[in-house]
Steps between C-alpha positions, in 0.01 A plus 500: 500500500706775663456859388757773528441872552781691331537876550757732346490819705660839456466686832450876460411594862686280752323646806155432354611154384607427857136548605411218261771274641395578859158342442598226257580208735189554714281442193719255308534260795126421474551333163689193380779682322876494543722794414775326305714803421516877526801627308602864466810429292430217255805377315392523138643234272351630175310807388375789710306432819219758515486557878719513806282290733382154399257306718417131459221344707385137476144383564367143490264602218366803316178500700693563824715764331186681382333461840793698648547749216129574452423525872364833615767533768788442257354733237470776761864447600612480136393863453818598691706295252321654202556851633868434575611294202447379147455125467457231241329198656428160349378156602708210375392137524740251649580165346306195610688323776 
């Protein structure tokens, strides 16, 4: 079953966040994920959206998502994101095909 990584990100230091982005693809490409969407201006239909940037990444399963997210190399890179932004991150299960 597919798993989705959903991040709502409020960037506080764009230059520092750019350091995170600069290393992202090099690490991410080693895993079986697909960046579905990165949106800096979501069009809200109801309520208040709590962040400017929304990221949606699809993985074939939660194990592969966690293999990427928990990897030492990603966690080292993610320090740039943590220093530069505030994020809410969740894993959402997809529907059975």
